[in-house]
C-alpha positions, -999 to +999 in steps of 0.1 A: +045-435+891+013-414+888-010-414+858+004-382+843+039-396+842+029-429+826+007-411+801+035-387+792+059-416+786+034-435+764+027-404+743+064-396+739+073-432+729+044-434+704+053-401+688+089-411+685+080-443+668+057-425+644+083-399+636+109-425+628+085-444+605+079-411+587+117-404+586+112-372+606+137-378+633+116-373+663+143-359+685+125-330+702+088-330+693+079-361+714+095-347+745+077-313+739+043-330+741+054-352+770+063-321+790+029-305+783+014-336+800+039-338+828+061-306+832+085-323+857+089-355+838+126-350+832+133-344+869+114-376+878+132-398+853+167-383+860+166-391+898+184-425+894+207-416+866+243-404+870+246-377+844+275-357+829+263-326+812+282-305+786+275-269+777+293-239+762+294-221+729+317-243+708+326-280+712+295-294+730+288-322+706+324-333+700+332-332+738+301-353+745+311-379+719+346-381+734+331-387+769+306-412+755+335-432+739+351-436+774+319-450+788+318-475+759+354-485+766+344-492+802+314-513+792+292-489+812+254-488+808+247-454+793+227-433+768+232-399+752+215-373+731+239-379+702+215-363+677+224-329+692+188-322+703+200-302+733+170-283+745+148-296+773+124-312+749+151-332+731+168-342+763+134-354+778+128-375+747+161-393+752+153-401+788+119-414+779+133-436+752+156-452+777+130-459+804+102-485+807+065-477+804+065-475+842+092-449+843+122-471+854+154-461+838+173-489+819+207-472+819+229-461+848+246-431+831+237-403+807+260-381+787+239-350+778+248-321+756+229-290+768+222-257+751+235-228+771+202-210+775+184-243+783+208-250+811+187-227+834+159-253+834+178-285+825+205-286+852+181-283+881+161-313+868+190-334+858+211-327+889+243-338+870+272-354+888+296-335+865+291-304+843+316-293+816+316-257+804+337-257+772+341-220+764+320-189+758+320-169+725+296-146+707+269-168+691+234-162+677+232-126+688+194-125+681+188-153+706+216-150+732+224-113+730+257-103+746+280-131+757+276-121+793+239-129+790+249-165+780+273-166+810+244-156+833+222-184+819+249-210+826+255-195+861+218-198+869+218-234+856+247-244+878+230-227+908+203-253+903+228-281+907+249-272+937+263-307+942+278-310+907+315-310+901+320-283+874+349-286+849+358-251+835+381-240+807+409-222+827+419-203+796+385-187+791+381-157+814+343-159+811+338-195+820+365-193+847+345-165+864+318-190+873+341-202+901+341-168+917+306-169+932+293-204+931+296-231+959+303-261+936+335-280+934+355-267+905+380-284+883+400-266+856+414-277+822+434-258+796+464-255+773+497-243+788+519-217+771+544-244+762+518-259+739+498-228+728+525-208+711+522-171+710+493-158+688+486-121+685+456-107+705+424-106+683+411-072+676+376-087+679+381-104+713+348-115+730+364-109+764+390-082+762+382-066+796+380-079+831+347-095+840+350-080+875+364-045+871+364-038+833+401-032+831+417-045+799+434-079+804+471-085+799+480-118+783+512-139+788+500-160+758+470-166+736+459-199+721+431-184+700+403-158+704+403-146+740+416-179+753+450-180+771+470-167+800+448-137+810+454-114+839+437-083+851+464-058+862+440-039+885+420-065+905+443-095+900+417-118+884+437-143+864+439-177+848+435-205+873+461-233+873+448-262+853+442-296+869+441-312+834+466-295+811+480-298+776+518-294+780+530-299+745+516-304+710+539-331+695+523-333+660+493-320+642+482-339+611+452-333+588+431-359+608+447-360+643+467-343+670+493-359+692+497-340+725+513-344+760+488-339+788+492-336+825+463-354+840+463-345+877+501-345+876+505-377+855+520-371+820+504-389+792+509-390+754+474-387+739+463-391+703+432-371+695+413-384+665+407-348+652+430-319+641+430-283+652+435-264+684+398-262+694+396-300+693+426-302+716+405-281+741+376-304+736+398-334+744+413-321+776+379-309+788+364-343+780+392-361+799+385-339+829+349-350+829+357-386+823+381-387+853+357-367+876+330-392+868+353-419+882+363-437+850+398-450+845+427-431+830+432-458+804+396-455+792+399-417+790+431-417+770+420-445+747+387-427+740+404-397+725+419-418+697+389-441+692+358-418+692+339-411+660+332-375+650+298-361+657+277-353+626+291-323+607+321-319+630+352-329+609+329-356+595+343-375+564+323-386+534+333-409+506+325-383+480+347-375+450+381-390+443+397-376+474+367-375+497+350-346+515+352-333+550+324-313+567+333-287+594+304-269+611+309-232+617+284-209+635+303-180+649+335-160+643+356-179+667+347-213+652+351-200+616+385-186+624+397-219+638+386-238+606+404-213+585+435-218+606+431-255+600+429-250+562+461-230+564+479-262+573+465-282+544+494-288+519+475-302+489+451-284+466+415-285+477+380-270+470+359-252+495+321-251+499+305-225+522+268-229+531+250-202+550+214-201+563+197-176+586+170-198+601+159-201+637+184-228+645+212-207+632+203-173+645+187-149+620+216-123+625+244-132+600+264-101+606+290-124+623+304-133+589+320-098+587+337-104+620+351-138+610+387-135+596+377-149+561+406-129+547+427-159+556+412-176+526+430-152+502+463-163+518+458-199+507+470-191+473+469-218+446+460-245+471+424-232+471+411-243+437+374-233+439+350-216+463+313-225+460+287-207+481+253-221+489+224-219+513+196-193+519+221-165+523+246-176+496+246-141+480+256-125+512+284-150+517+295-144+481+299-107+488+318-114+520+342-137+503+348-112+475+357-086+501+380-111+518+401-110+486+388-139+465+383-127+429+346-127+420+352-149+390+366-176+413+334-177+434+304-198+422+269-195+437+249-228+437+217-231+457+206-264+443+220-290+467+216-319+443+237-300+417+262-290+445+266-326+456+271-338+420+298-311+416+315-323+447+314-359+436+332-350+404+361-333+421+397-348+419+409-330+451+395-330+486+364-309+492+361-291+525+325-280+535+319-251+559+281-249+567+263-233+596+239-255+615+207-258+594+227-256+562+247-286+576+215-306+581+204-298+545+236-304+526+244-335+548+211-351+539+218-347+502+253-361+506+240-391+526+214-397+499+242-397+473+269-417+489+254-433+520+257-427+557+238-425+589+208-402+595+218-374+618+197-387+647+214-421+647 
């Protein structure tokens, strides 16, 4: 190792230690300084690590945690960026913290969640063995722009890793299109019509027209959003047959889903330790990556029922008499899926919605008007209270009012200490819907009140 590499590693490790002592996290900042000293540090450290990388709009963190659980089941030597620091600086920090001062990696495998835009730099340096692309939806319009721009970023990233096996969501016409012009080996996962039901097409579809010829798609079925059995009637571009497929949803509880999967032709009953359709997608995508990394079917299936939720993703807290559950939302598609989940809750509950517009969220919050928040008004008497909080709480209050919730039933509370005290006094379950930086804020106050791990642990 040359002097610059060793110096970068030492600086990164010292800054990480200092950050933790000061309770600042130190997930990205140490790597940022290390890369200033040695710009190709990540490429050098990743050379002898077998990496699975996960990218896409929704489900990155949950999918990565599912994959990580399978590696733990196998007793494999691995590390991951479980804090969610998924830009090149945060990923570099994790690699440095798992190497010696001389640059020798201590672990054989890495499970890395990667931001879509960052993939253009990260994939070329990581050279992953397997890449998972979960889905593509509109997200952070001020940062990503049109969803096709995000698709282009991921395409450029995969071009930098031509030897990677790429697992694509067969039901997403956008992610599936990556297989049209790239030389990689492609594997497809998805949910079959027998399991998806027959949802109506969304008026706000993020991919209503063919990626190749711009003709409007025809659908044999829709699972949610623009995901489903798409086909272009003009050029013939259509859903690819899934190598890993959900054939049937046997049961959906408030905390789990039981499904039948076809895993390369082998039918398996799989319990997923999370509810909701979008987490079923996360599970089948994670299993595709686990199997393509060469792990056992037994470890893959067991991991779906054993893994612990990533922070803020259906995370439970011992808060109040019935507890609280936090569900991160950051774009219309994810928000709509959480509202669909709430439709299946039979008991009375309270809802807290926290909205910020900081850099980590995207400063454009216009997406709240595209989300189908009108579904909240259909919850009837089961929805006991709606509390709005965060930097843009007033905007969310207006949006909830227009969604059909009476103004007198909406409370605005920006003080997180008072908000947590209110949640702790509730008799019924409290569901919390924050976007990203609001999730970090309110979660910190909840952890201070009732205990729990810091988000970077």
